[in-house]
C-alpha positions, 0 to 999 in steps of 0.5 A, a space after each residue: 500500500 502506497 496510498 489510500 483514504 482512511 478515517 483516523 482517530 484523532 481524539 476521544 472526547 473526555 466527557 462523552 468518550 466519543 471518538 473523533 475521526 478525520 478523513 485523510 489520505 495515508 501514504 507509506 513513503 518508506 516501503 523499502 526501509 525497516 521504518 514503514 511509518 505512514 504519513 497523512 494529509 487532509 483528504 481531497 475529494 474531487 469527484 463522485 468516483 473519488 468519494 466512492 473510493 474513499 467509502 470503499 477504503 474506509 468501509 474495508 479498513 474501519 477506523 485507523 488507530 495507528 496514529 492515535 496510538 503512536 503519537 499525539 495530535 494538536 489542533 489549531 484554527 486556520 485564519 486563512 481557511 477558517 477550518 481546524 488544522 490537525 498536526 501529528 507528532 510521533 512518540 519518541 522511543 522513550 514514550 513507548 517504554 
């Protein structure tokens, strides 16, 4: 897998326990190396066909929890777009102990 759509878990609401997910495009850049950590960016759906592909990928794979379990998310509001931006920072090796 070099690229696919995915719903990634980005936070769990403290009060309600509700899972908050984002639709993204996931990429594997290091397919030949031992570190096969994926990267993601905000999904761009430009046609009904792409929407169908996104639905298929998410329906097949369910919610992706890898990023939530292996790092932390931060959120900020974009003054340019007025939308929430999501950033992710991987856990360091010491965080995994």
